[in-house]
VEXMARVEX-598086 format. One line per field, with one value per residue: x, y, z of N, C-alpha, C in turn; residue in one letter; residue number from 1. Coordinates in steps of 0.02 Angstrom, whole numbers. Layout:
n_c1 [X:...]
n_c2 [Y:...]
n_c3 [Z:...]
ca_c1 [X:...]
ca_c2 [Y:...]
ca_c3 [Z:...]
c_c1 [X:...]
c_c2 [Y:...]
c_c3 [Z:...]
tornu [a:...]
lumro [NUM:...]
//
This chain:
n_c1 [8805:8687:8665:8590:8599:8575:8543:8504:8426:8467:8506:8650:8805:8941:9059:9030:9013:9142:9211:9157:9200:9348:9445:9414:9431:9380:9295:9365:9301:9153:9023:8967:8801:8793:8914:8894:8785:8842:8919:8827:8747:8638:8574:8458:8297:8260:8113:7955:7821:7651:7491:7348:7310:7401:7462:7578:7748:7896:8061:8154:8304:8300:8267:8154:8100:8001:7898:8010:8101:8212:8163:8157:8101:7965:7899:7735:7595:7427:7269:7123:6974:6864:6921:6957:6832:6781:6869:6840:6709:6725:6792:6689:6601:6681:6690:6556:6538:6631:6574:6452:6493:6549:6441:6356:6435:6435:6312:6146:6063:5972:5845:5784:5729:5732:5848:5917:6007:6056:6191:6218:6346:6354:6410:6441:6450:6378:6251:6220:6219:6110:6008:5997:5966:5846:5756:5755:5701:5575:5521:5519:5458:5513:5645:5818:5967:6124:6259:6286:6392:6389:6427:6425:6429:6399:6265:6120:6006:5833:5698:5613:5696:5795:5723:5690:5817:5864:5774:5799:5933:5920:5836:5919:6030:5962:5907:6022:6083:5985:5999:6130:6115:6029:6114:6215:6146:6117:6245:6287:6198:6244:6190:6226:6364:6473:6586:6536:6397:6378:6421:6330:6213:6225:6217:6333]
n_c2 [9847:9812:9746:9648:9661:9529:9517:9646:9698:9803:9890:9878:9920:9841:9898:9944:9821:9769:9861:9833:9706:9687:9589:9486:9389:9431:9358:9373:9370:9407:9377:9234:9178:9089:9111:9242:9224:9149:9245:9328:9405:9446:9441:9557:9603:9742:9839:9912:9997:9949:9988:10095:10181:10252:10384:10443:10395:10331:10288:10172:10125:9996:9818:9680:9511:9430:9307:9224:9300:9436:9602:9778:9894:10003:10161:10192:10289:10269:10298:10317:10217:10302:10412:10355:10327:10456:10509:10428:10466:10601:10587:10537:10646:10738:10674:10678:10816:10840:10764:10828:10954:10911:10854:10964:11047:10974:11001:11027:10949:11012:10970:11039:11009:10875:10905:10997:11016:11088:11112:11188:11258:11244:11338:11472:11596:11575:11549:11672:11750:11693:11723:11859:11864:11798:11889:11983:11906:11877:12003:12034:11944:11926:11938:11907:11824:11835:11730:11642:11541:11378:11217:11130:11202:11359:11472:11564:11624:11612:11698:11602:11491:11538:11549:11414:11355:11424:11379:11242:11239:11295:11199:11089:11124:11146:11019:10944:11001:10970:10832:10824:10879:10786:10676:10720:10722:10586:10532:10586:10520:10393:10304:10311:10247:10210:10236:10190:10198:10336:10372:10301:10369:10481:10427:10374]
n_c3 [12328:12456:12623:12757:12930:13028:13165:13208:13105:13031:12881:12789:12706:12614:12658:12786:12848:12840:12918:13041:13060:13068:13075:12995:12848:12690:12550:12387:12263:12259:12382:12455:12500:12606:12674:12717:12805:12905:12964:13016:12931:12792:12624:12545:12474:12374:12383:12344:12424:12397:12321:12294:12388:12459:12554:12603:12595:12666:12655:12755:12845:12882:12883:12863:12890:12770:12732:12731:12661:12662:12667:12629:12753:12754:12805:12800:12762:12748:12664:12763:12785:12776:12713:12590:12539:12528:12433:12322:12300:12269:12147:12069:12070:12001:11877:11839:11822:11717:11613:11600:11549:11429:11361:11350:11270:11152:11098:11023:10881:10749:10643:10503:10381:10260:10196:10270:10411:10560:10667:10801:10908:11089:11173:11292:11227:11109:11160:11216:11100:11031:11118:11101:10964:10965:11020:10918:10815:10863:10865:10729:10602:10479:10493:10460:10493:10436:10381:10488:10582:10604:10679:10574:10457:10366:10382:10327:10433:10458:10542:10600:10604:10690:10810:10830:10844:10955:11053:11050:11091:11219:11281:11274:11356:11477:11502:11515:11627:11721:11724:11769:11899:11958:11956:12043:12165:12175:12184:12305:12387:12379:12289:12160:12124:12047:11910:11790:11807:11812:11684:11606:11636:11558:11435:11387]
ca_c1 [8752:8678:8651:8553:8627:8519:8526:8472:8383:8495:8532:8720:8843:8999:9110:9012:9025:9214:9233:9135:9234:9415:9490:9387:9453:9321:9308:9382:9255:9084:9013:8913:8750:8811:8969:8863:8743:8886:8945:8771:8719:8599:8553:8387:8267:8229:8042:7916:7753:7601:7423:7331:7284:7458:7465:7648:7792:7964:8108:8195:8365:8286:8236:8119:8087:7933:7895:8077:8142:8224:8142:8162:8042:7943:7847:7684:7531:7375:7203:7075:6915:6823:6956:6951:6763:6774:6907:6802:6649:6748:6807:6624:6577:6722:6670:6490:6549:6664:6526:6404:6523:6559:6375:6332:6476:6415:6256:6091:6057:5903:5828:5730:5698:5776:5912:5947:6018:6104:6219:6250:6381:6316:6452:6408:6447:6324:6187:6207:6202:6042:5961:5986:5933:5777:5716:5746:5658:5507:5497:5511:5456:5552:5715:5866:6036:6166:6327:6295:6438:6374:6480:6422:6425:6379:6195:6079:5952:5770:5671:5587:5753:5826:5682:5696:5884:5868:5736:5835:5992:5896:5812:5978:6067:5920:5901:6088:6092:5940:6031:6188:6092:6004:6172:6247:6107:6125:6313:6287:6158:6279:6154:6266:6428:6525:6595:6492:6330:6378:6426:6267:6162:6234:6214:6401]
ca_c2 [9804:9817:9684:9656:9632:9488:9530:9711:9717:9861:9883:9901:9904:9797:9935:9943:9753:9761:9900:9800:9642:9701:9531:9433:9392:9429:9329:9423:9368:9401:9348:9185:9188:9049:9146:9300:9202:9128:9305:9367:9450:9415:9486:9574:9627:9808:9834:9973:9984:9947:10010:10162:10219:10278:10457:10461:10338:10351:10231:10166:10085:9933:9765:9629:9449:9422:9241:9198:9345:9501:9659:9843:9918:10071:10194:10208:10314:10253:10328:10280:10195:10361:10453:10322:10336:10526:10517:10396:10507:10661:10568:10532:10714:10767:10643:10704:10884:10836:10739:10883:11003:10880:10846:11031:11070:10938:11039:10991:10950:11030:10952:11082:10968:10820:10930:11049:11004:11137:11090:11246:11244:11265:11376:11530:11649:11560:11557:11744:11772:11673:11759:11923:11851:11778:11950:12013:11862:11885:12070:12039:11876:11924:11949:11857:11833:11806:11707:11609:11484:11321:11167:11093:11246:11429:11476:11624:11599:11648:11709:11538:11448:11565:11530:11342:11341:11449:11335:11178:11249:11304:11135:11045:11144:11135:10947:10919:11024:10930:10766:10835:10889:10721:10634:10745:10698:10513:10519:10601:10469:10329:10260:10313:10236:10187:10278:10164:10225:10406:10374:10276:10421:10527:10389:10361]
ca_c3 [12354:12528:12659:12819:12991:13050:13235:13217:13049:12998:12813:12789:12645:12626:12694:12857:12873:12848:12975:13102:13064:13040:13079:12951:12778:12646:12483:12337:12206:12281:12448:12454:12551:12664:12709:12750:12860:12959:12995:13044:12882:12738:12569:12550:12412:12374:12369:12352:12450:12343:12337:12270:12445:12496:12560:12613:12605:12685:12657:12815:12837:12917:12843:12902:12852:12745:12699:12724:12621:12693:12626:12662:12789:12737:12845:12751:12786:12698:12674:12803:12747:12764:12663:12525:12516:12508:12371:12269:12287:12234:12078:12034:12060:11948:11813:11823:11796:11651:11563:11590:11504:11363:11328:11332:11214:11091:11071:10990:10808:10731:10574:10477:10329:10242:10168:10313:10482:10587:10731:10834:10971:11148:11219:11320:11177:11063:11194:11222:11033:11013:11161:11068:10900:10980:11028:10851:10776:10889:10845:10656:10575:10417:10511:10437:10519:10383:10394:10553:10576:10647:10676:10511:10399:10375:10362:10336:10475:10459:10609:10625:10620:10751:10868:10838:10869:11024:11097:11053:11134:11288:11306:11281:11416:11536:11515:11537:11696:11763:11731:11813:11968:11982:11968:12104:12222:12179:12208:12377:12421:12369:12243:12098:12158:12002:11850:11738:11818:11792:11611:11578:11643:11502:11373:11363]
c_c1 [8747:8658:8613:8593:8570:8496:8486:8421:8407:8519:8602:8752:8905:9053:9095:9025:9100:9240:9215:9171:9305:9461:9467:9412:9392:9340:9320:9330:9184:9079:8955:8864:8768:8865:8940:8825:8786:8913:8890:8739:8679:8587:8479:8363:8241:8156:8010:7848:7703:7534:7411:7304:7340:7458:7538:7688:7863:8007:8146:8258:8361:8256:8203:8106:8014:7931:7965:8125:8150:8205:8146:8096:8028:7895:7795:7621:7479:7310:7161:7016:6871:6855:6952:6881:6753:6810:6870:6741:6669:6763:6742:6595:6615:6702:6602:6495:6579:6616:6472:6430:6531:6493:6348:6370:6458:6356:6203:6099:5984:5892:5770:5693:5748:5844:5947:5947:6070:6125:6254:6290:6340:6358:6415:6399:6388:6256:6169:6186:6129:5989:5945:5948:5860:5732:5703:5698:5585:5479:5483:5514:5495:5627:5759:5935:6082:6234:6338:6339:6420:6431:6481:6412:6405:6310:6168:6016:5890:5748:5647:5644:5789:5789:5688:5764:5893:5833:5771:5896:5973:5875:5871:6016:6026:5915:5967:6101:6046:5969:6090:6168:6066:6062:6209:6212:6115:6195:6317:6249:6187:6239:6187:6339:6483:6529:6547:6422:6326:6379:6361:6213:6166:6232:6282:6415]
c_c2 [9811:9750:9700:9624:9595:9505:9594:9730:9778:9844:9915:9884:9864:9832:9937:9874:9744:9801:9866:9734:9649:9640:9474:9444:9383:9399:9385:9427:9356:9365:9299:9196:9149:9082:9205:9278:9181:9188:9350:9416:9411:9466:9503:9601:9698:9800:9902:9955:9988:9971:10081:10206:10249:10354:10479:10398:10363:10288:10231:10127:10021:9883:9715:9569:9445:9358:9215:9242:9412:9556:9724:9861:9990:10097:10220:10234:10303:10290:10285:10260:10255:10406:10422:10331:10408:10539:10487:10437:10571:10645:10562:10601:10748:10739:10670:10774:10882:10814:10792:10933:10975:10875:10914:11057:11036:10973:10997:10992:10964:11015:10996:11049:10915:10843:10980:11029:11054:11113:11148:11224:11270:11303:11439:11586:11638:11569:11630:11772:11756:11705:11827:11915:11832:11839:11983:11972:11867:11952:12075:11969:11870:11934:11891:11874:11797:11784:11675:11546:11431:11271:11130:11138:11317:11438:11547:11601:11644:11657:11643:11491:11472:11543:11455:11324:11365:11401:11268:11184:11256:11238:11087:11060:11130:11061:10919:10940:10986:10861:10771:10840:10824:10674:10655:10719:10622:10494:10531:10549:10399:10280:10260:10309:10208:10235:10256:10192:10298:10412:10352:10329:10472:10491:10374:10286]
c_c3 [12429:12558:12723:12876:13026:13121:13245:13164:13012:12927:12811:12722:12664:12666:12769:12887:12885:12908:13041:13113:13035:13037:13034:12880:12733:12579:12432:12281:12230:12347:12445:12511:12615:12707:12748:12812:12919:12997:13023:12996:12829:12683:12578:12483:12422:12354:12379:12380:12393:12368:12313:12326:12487:12495:12564:12623:12617:12692:12723:12798:12879:12867:12890:12858:12833:12704:12683:12684:12659:12644:12666:12696:12768:12790:12796:12787:12731:12715:12720:12759:12729:12711:12594:12496:12491:12442:12312:12250:12249:12160:12038:12021:12003:11880:11792:11794:11726:11597:11549:11539:11433:11325:11307:11271:11148:11057:11038:10914:10792:10657:10550:10419:10310:10219:10214:10386:10506:10657:10765:10895:11030:11198:11241:11269:11129:11096:11203:11154:11017:11058:11130:11002:10910:10985:10960:10809:10798:10865:10770:10626:10510:10431:10487:10466:10470:10410:10462:10543:10628:10641:10609:10450:10418:10344:10369:10373:10470:10532:10640:10644:10683:10813:10883:10868:10941:11072:11105:11099:11207:11319:11319:11345:11479:11553:11542:11610:11744:11776:11779:11886:11997:11998:12032:12166:12231:12204:12283:12417:12415:12326:12174:12121:12114:11942:11795:11745:11798:11716:11578:11582:11587:11434:11344:11358]
tornu [m:n:y:v:e:i:e:t:g:d:i:v:n:i:y:a:i:k:r:k:n:p:n:i:s:f:p:a:a:g:i:p:d:g:w:l:k:d:k:g:y:a:t:f:e:e:n:d:p:s:g:d:d:i:v:r:q:e:k:t:e:k:a:a:r:d:n:g:v:w:r:r:v:w:n:v:t:r:l:t:a:a:q:k:k:a:a:a:k:k:a:l:h:d:l:n:y:d:l:r:e:r:v:i:a:d:g:p:s:v:d:f:n:a:d:l:t:i:n:p:p:s:d:t:r:t:m:v:l:f:a:a:l:k:d:a:a:i:a:d:s:d:f:v:y:s:g:y:r:a:r:n:g:t:f:d:l:t:a:a:q:i:l:a:l:y:q:a:g:f:n:h:v:a:a:t:f:a:k:y:t:a:n:e:l:a:i:n:a:d:t:m:d:t:e:t:k:v:q:t:a:y:g:q]
lumro [1:2:3:4:5:6:7:8:9:10:11:12:13:14:15:16:17:18:19:20:21:22:23:24:25:26:27:28:29:30:31:32:33:34:35:36:37:38:39:40:41:42:43:44:45:46:47:48:49:50:51:52:53:54:55:56:57:58:59:60:61:62:63:64:65:66:67:68:69:70:71:72:73:74:75:76:77:78:79:80:81:82:83:84:85:86:87:88:89:90:91:92:93:94:95:96:97:98:99:100:101:102:103:104:105:106:107:108:109:110:111:112:113:114:115:116:117:118:119:120:121:122:123:124:125:126:127:128:129:130:131:132:133:134:135:136:137:138:139:140:141:142:143:144:145:146:147:148:149:150:151:152:153:154:155:156:157:158:159:160:161:162:163:164:165:166:167:168:169:170:171:172:173:174:175:176:177:178:179:180:181:182:183:184:185:186:187:188:189:190:191:192:193:194:195:196:197:198:199:200:201:202:203:204]
//
């Protein structure tokens, strides 16, 4: 257990106290607070600095009284107001990007009739595939692409279905990017200043 030298605020252990007071008889079964105070020492509470704005913290071997209680002193560097604002804004930009990617990955759903709904993924590979299939479907209205694996099953796609899925995927990605860009501008302008506002913009 450590103690505080009241005069200096130094944190010391029992061995340092004994070395400094060689002519004093110390109690064998624990040291009462009153006995310590008479000799110029006090107990103290270990504590950690609090707050989510701490950049750096360094423990010292000093203690100070805080509302009548001795506590360890820490050297703490905290974010400035400008740095906190910049960090909060970066977090919103990161969230906006993550939601953009999640919404794009969810992809559109295309209902061709009451019994047929196709949910294609919206990854880059699929968009490249449908860009190629679109050209084939435009060139030949009887073109069929067999064995297409969508998220909800495997389908043989007609030319009309290919064109519909391509357009739906294109519109989905374009709309999501437009939303993302609008959100970026709003975050920079401080009009979109909470995570809830970003999530709401994506219907989350």
